[in-house]
DRENPA-3360 file (N, C-alpha, C; in nm, 2 decimals, always signed):
BEGIN
1 = MQLKRHEI = +12.52/-8.03/+23.91/+12.63/-8.10/+23.96/+12.58/-8.19/+24.07 ~ +12.64/-8.31/+24.08/+12.60/-8.40/+24.18/+12.73/-8.46/+24.25 ~ +12.71/-8.49/+24.38/+12.81/-8.56/+24.45/+12.78/-8.71/+24.46 ~ +12.86/-8.79/+24.40/+12.83/-8.93/+24.39/+12.93/-9.01/+24.47 ~ +12.88/-9.12/+24.54/+12.97/-9.21/+24.62/+13.02/-9.32/+24.54 ~ +13.15/-9.34/+24.54/+13.21/-9.45/+24.47/+13.28/-9.55/+24.57 ~ +13.29/-9.67/+24.52/+13.36/-9.77/+24.61/+13.46/-9.85/+24.53 ~ +13.58/-9.87/+24.58/+13.68/-9.95/+24.52/+13.69/-10.07/+24.61;
9 = VQPGSSIF = +13.66/-10.19/+24.56/+13.66/-10.31/+24.64/+13.79/-10.39/+24.60 ~ +13.87/-10.42/+24.70/+13.99/-10.50/+24.69/+13.97/-10.62/+24.79 ~ +14.04/-10.73/+24.76/+14.02/-10.84/+24.85/+14.05/-10.80/+25.00 ~ +13.96/-10.81/+25.08/+13.97/-10.79/+25.23/+13.95/-10.64/+25.26 ~ +13.93/-10.55/+25.17/+13.90/-10.41/+25.21/+13.82/-10.34/+25.10 ~ +13.76/-10.23/+25.15/+13.68/-10.14/+25.05/+13.72/-10.00/+25.08 ~ +13.73/-9.93/+24.98/+13.76/-9.78/+24.99/+13.64/-9.71/+24.93 ~ +13.60/-9.61/+25.01/+13.49/-9.53/+24.96/+13.54/-9.39/+24.93;
17 = YWKLSMDT = +13.49/-9.33/+24.83/+13.53/-9.19/+24.81/+13.41/-9.12/+24.74 ~ +13.41/-8.99/+24.75/+13.31/-8.91/+24.69/+13.37/-8.84/+24.57 ~ +13.29/-8.83/+24.46/+13.34/-8.76/+24.34/+13.23/-8.67/+24.29 ~ +13.27/-8.55/+24.26/+13.18/-8.45/+24.21/+13.17/-8.47/+24.06 ~ +13.05/-8.49/+24.01/+13.03/-8.51/+23.87/+12.92/-8.42/+23.82 ~ +12.94/-8.38/+23.70/+12.85/-8.29/+23.63/+12.75/-8.37/+23.55 ~ +12.63/-8.33/+23.55/+12.53/-8.39/+23.46/+12.55/-8.35/+23.32 ~ +12.51/-8.43/+23.23/+12.52/-8.39/+23.09/+12.44/-8.27/+23.06;
25 = MKPMRPMK = +12.49/-8.18/+22.99/+12.42/-8.06/+22.95/+12.32/-8.09/+22.84 ~ +12.20/-8.03/+22.86/+12.10/-8.04/+22.75/+12.13/-7.94/+22.65 ~ +12.09/-7.96/+22.53/+12.11/-7.86/+22.42/+12.02/-7.74/+22.45 ~ +12.07/-7.62/+22.41/+12.00/-7.50/+22.43/+11.88/-7.50/+22.33 ~ +11.77/-7.44/+22.38/+11.66/-7.42/+22.29/+11.68/-7.30/+22.21 ~ +11.63/-7.29/+22.08/+11.65/-7.17/+22.01/+11.57/-7.05/+22.07 ~ +11.63/-6.94/+22.06/+11.56/-6.82/+22.11/+11.44/-6.78/+22.03 ~ +11.34/-6.73/+22.10/+11.22/-6.69/+22.03/+11.25/-6.56/+21.96;
33 = PMASLHAN = +11.19/-6.53/+21.85/+11.22/-6.40/+21.78/+11.16/-6.29/+21.87 ~ +11.23/-6.18/+21.86/+11.19/-6.06/+21.94/+11.06/-6.01/+21.88 ~ +10.97/-5.96/+21.96/+10.85/-5.90/+21.91/+10.89/-5.76/+21.86 ~ +10.82/-5.72/+21.76/+10.84/-5.59/+21.70/+10.81/-5.48/+21.80 ~ +10.89/-5.38/+21.80/+10.87/-5.27/+21.89/+10.74/-5.20/+21.86 ~ +10.69/-5.22/+21.74/+10.57/-5.15/+21.70/+10.45/-5.24/+21.67 ~ +10.46/-5.36/+21.73/+10.36/-5.46/+21.71/+10.22/-5.42/+21.75 ~ +10.21/-5.33/+21.85/+10.08/-5.29/+21.89/+10.05/-5.14/+21.85;
41 = SWWPAHFG = +10.11/-5.10/+21.74/+10.09/-4.97/+21.69/+9.96/-4.96/+21.62 ~ +9.91/-4.84/+21.61/+9.78/-4.82/+21.54/+9.80/-4.79/+21.39 ~ +9.93/-4.76/+21.35/+9.95/-4.73/+21.21/+9.99/-4.87/+21.14 ~ +9.99/-4.87/+21.01/+10.03/-4.99/+20.94/+10.17/-5.04/+20.98 ~ +10.19/-5.17/+21.01/+10.31/-5.22/+21.07/+10.43/-5.20/+20.97 ~ +10.40/-5.22/+20.84/+10.51/-5.21/+20.74/+10.57/-5.07/+20.73 ~ +10.51/-4.97/+20.79/+10.57/-4.84/+20.79/+10.69/-4.83/+20.89 ~ +10.69/-4.92/+20.98/+10.80/-4.92/+21.08/+10.78/-4.81/+21.19;
49 = APTTSGST = +10.89/-4.74/+21.23/+10.88/-4.64/+21.33/+10.87/-4.50/+21.27 ~ +10.78/-4.43/+21.32/+10.76/-4.29/+21.27/+10.87/-4.20/+21.32 ~ +10.90/-4.10/+21.24/+11.00/-4.00/+21.29/+10.95/-3.92/+21.40 ~ +10.82/-3.89/+21.39/+10.75/-3.82/+21.49/+10.60/-3.86/+21.50 ~ +10.54/-3.85/+21.61/+10.40/-3.88/+21.63/+10.35/-3.80/+21.74 ~ +10.22/-3.79/+21.74/+10.16/-3.71/+21.85/+10.01/-3.73/+21.85 ~ +9.94/-3.66/+21.94/+9.80/-3.67/+21.95/+9.73/-3.55/+22.01 ~ +9.61/-3.53/+21.98/+9.52/-3.42/+22.03/+9.40/-3.49/+22.10;
57 = EHLRYAYF = +9.31/-3.41/+22.14/+9.19/-3.47/+22.20/+9.11/-3.56/+22.10 ~ +9.11/-3.52/+21.97/+9.03/-3.59/+21.87/+9.10/-3.68/+21.77 ~ +9.23/-3.67/+21.77/+9.30/-3.75/+21.66/+9.45/-3.77/+21.71 ~ +9.51/-3.86/+21.63/+9.66/-3.88/+21.65/+9.72/-3.90/+21.51 ~ +9.85/-3.87/+21.51/+9.92/-3.87/+21.38/+10.06/-3.94/+21.40 ~ +10.11/-3.99/+21.29/+10.25/-4.05/+21.28/+10.30/-4.01/+21.15 ~ +10.43/-3.96/+21.14/+10.49/-3.92/+21.02/+10.60/-4.01/+20.98 ~ +10.61/-4.05/+20.85/+10.71/-4.14/+20.80/+10.77/-4.08/+20.68;
65 = PAKQRLVI = +10.87/-3.99/+20.70/+10.93/-3.92/+20.58/+10.99/-4.01/+20.48 ~ +11.06/-4.12/+20.52/+11.12/-4.21/+20.42/+11.02/-4.27/+20.33 ~ +10.90/-4.29/+20.37/+10.79/-4.35/+20.29/+10.70/-4.24/+20.23 ~ +10.73/-4.11/+20.27/+10.64/-4.00/+20.23/+10.50/-4.02/+20.27 ~ +10.48/-4.06/+20.39/+10.34/-4.09/+20.44/+10.32/-4.02/+20.57 ~ +10.19/-3.98/+20.59/+10.14/-3.92/+20.72/+10.02/-4.01/+20.75 ~ +10.01/-4.07/+20.87/+9.90/-4.15/+20.90/+9.82/-4.08/+21.01 ~ +9.69/-4.07/+20.99/+9.61/-4.00/+21.09/+9.50/-4.09/+21.14;
73 = ERGGKVAV = +9.48/-4.10/+21.27/+9.36/-4.17/+21.32/+9.27/-4.08/+21.38 ~ +9.15/-4.08/+21.34/+9.04/-3.99/+21.39/+8.92/-4.08/+21.41 ~ +8.86/-4.08/+21.53/+8.74/-4.16/+21.55/+8.75/-4.31/+21.52 ~ +8.87/-4.36/+21.55/+8.89/-4.50/+21.52/+8.92/-4.54/+21.38 ~ +8.92/-4.44/+21.29/+8.94/-4.47/+21.15/+9.08/-4.42/+21.11 ~ +9.16/-4.50/+21.04/+9.30/-4.46/+21.00/+9.30/-4.42/+20.86 ~ +9.36/-4.30/+20.83/+9.37/-4.25/+20.69/+9.52/-4.23/+20.67 ~ +9.57/-4.26/+20.55/+9.71/-4.24/+20.51/+9.71/-4.14/+20.40;
81 = YDTADYQF = +9.80/-4.04/+20.42/+9.82/-3.93/+20.32/+9.96/-3.94/+20.26 ~ +9.97/-3.90/+20.14/+10.10/-3.88/+20.06/+10.15/-3.75/+20.10 ~ +10.27/-3.74/+20.15/+10.33/-3.61/+20.19/+10.42/-3.55/+20.08 ~ +10.43/-3.63/+19.96/+10.50/-3.58/+19.85/+10.64/-3.54/+19.89 ~ +10.69/-3.42/+19.85/+10.82/-3.37/+19.88/+10.83/-3.28/+20.01 ~ +10.71/-3.27/+20.08/+10.71/-3.19/+20.20/+10.80/-3.26/+20.31 ~ +10.87/-3.18/+20.38/+10.95/-3.22/+20.50/+10.89/-3.15/+20.62 ~ +10.80/-3.22/+20.70/+10.73/-3.16/+20.81/+10.83/-3.13/+20.92;
89 = RGALQASG = +10.81/-3.01/+20.98/+10.90/-2.97/+21.09/+10.82/-2.96/+21.22 ~ +10.69/-2.95/+21.21/+10.61/-2.94/+21.34/+10.46/-2.95/+21.30 ~ +10.38/-2.98/+21.41/+10.24/-2.99/+21.39/+10.17/-2.87/+21.46 ~ +10.06/-2.82/+21.40/+9.98/-2.71/+21.45/+9.84/-2.76/+21.47 ~ +9.78/-2.74/+21.58/+9.64/-2.78/+21.61/+9.55/-2.66/+21.63 ~ +9.43/-2.67/+21.58/+9.33/-2.57/+21.61/+9.21/-2.65/+21.65 ~ +9.15/-2.62/+21.77/+9.04/-2.69/+21.82/+8.91/-2.60/+21.82 ~ +8.80/-2.66/+21.78/+8.67/-2.60/+21.79/+8.58/-2.67/+21.88;
97 = ADKSSLSF = +8.46/-2.63/+21.89/+8.36/-2.70/+21.98/+8.34/-2.84/+21.95 ~ +8.33/-2.87/+21.82/+8.30/-3.01/+21.78/+8.40/-3.08/+21.70 ~ +8.51/-3.02/+21.66/+8.62/-3.08/+21.59/+8.75/-3.01/+21.61 ~ +8.86/-3.08/+21.56/+8.99/-3.01/+21.56/+9.05/-3.03/+21.42 ~ +9.13/-2.93/+21.39/+9.20/-2.94/+21.26/+9.35/-2.95/+21.29 ~ +9.42/-3.01/+21.20/+9.56/-3.03/+21.21/+9.63/-2.99/+21.09 ~ +9.74/-2.91/+21.10/+9.82/-2.87/+20.99/+9.97/-2.88/+21.03 ~ +10.06/-2.88/+20.93/+10.20/-2.90/+20.96/+10.28/-2.79/+20.90;
105 = MTQGERVS = +10.39/-2.76/+20.97/+10.49/-2.66/+20.92/+10.59/-2.74/+20.84 ~ +10.63/-2.69/+20.72/+10.73/-2.75/+20.64/+10.85/-2.66/+20.62 ~ +10.92/-2.67/+20.51/+11.04/-2.59/+20.49/+11.01/-2.44/+20.49 ~ +10.89/-2.40/+20.47/+10.86/-2.25/+20.47/+10.71/-2.22/+20.46 ~ +10.63/-2.32/+20.47/+10.48/-2.30/+20.46/+10.41/-2.39/+20.55 ~ +10.28/-2.35/+20.56/+10.19/-2.43/+20.65/+10.11/-2.52/+20.55 ~ +10.10/-2.65/+20.58/+10.03/-2.74/+20.50/+9.91/-2.81/+20.58 ~ +9.79/-2.80/+20.53/+9.68/-2.86/+20.59/+9.66/-3.00/+20.54;
113 = LEQLRLVE = +9.58/-3.08/+20.61/+9.55/-3.22/+20.56/+9.48/-3.21/+20.42 ~ +9.40/-3.11/+20.40/+9.32/-3.10/+20.28/+9.41/-3.08/+20.16 ~ +9.53/-3.03/+20.18/+9.63/-3.01/+20.07/+9.70/-3.14/+20.03 ~ +9.69/-3.24/+20.12/+9.76/-3.37/+20.09/+9.67/-3.47/+20.02 ~ +9.73/-3.55/+19.94/+9.65/-3.66/+19.87/+9.62/-3.77/+19.96 ~ +9.50/-3.81/+19.97/+9.46/-3.93/+20.05/+9.50/-4.05/+19.97 ~ +9.57/-4.15/+20.04/+9.61/-4.27/+19.97/+9.51/-4.37/+20.00 ~ +9.47/-4.44/+19.89/+9.37/-4.55/+19.91/+9.43/-4.67/+19.99;
121 = PAAI = +9.35/-4.74/+20.07/+9.41/-4.85/+20.15/+9.48/-4.95/+20.07 ~ +9.43/-4.98/+19.95/+9.50/-5.08/+19.86/+9.64/-5.04/+19.83 ~ +9.67/-4.91/+19.83/+9.80/-4.86/+19.79/+9.89/-4.85/+19.90 ~ +9.85/-4.88/+20.02/+9.93/-4.86/+20.14/+10.04/-4.96/+20.14;
% end
């Protein structure tokens, strides 16, 4: 907004007055798309948000039941496992001197990573 001085000139006199005027509004710029909440995630982005995730000293995991996938990162390498019809309820960790193992509780049994099928990267 600006305050502008105006003048009305009539023979033999001048009248001055001030008028408040608004500048022309510029069009709004389009909004930038929001960044994905998982843009910096270590699992494949197309999996979206995991139902659960966690980590231990030697590895981390993310579980995607809708895609029937479990993603494990160990030593900077990511592996994807097919969880088939298992519905994981919790994670169990056992640690040794030089490695740790991870297994999961399901509807009534304990499932180790060795029991799950490793998915090739091309099929992810």
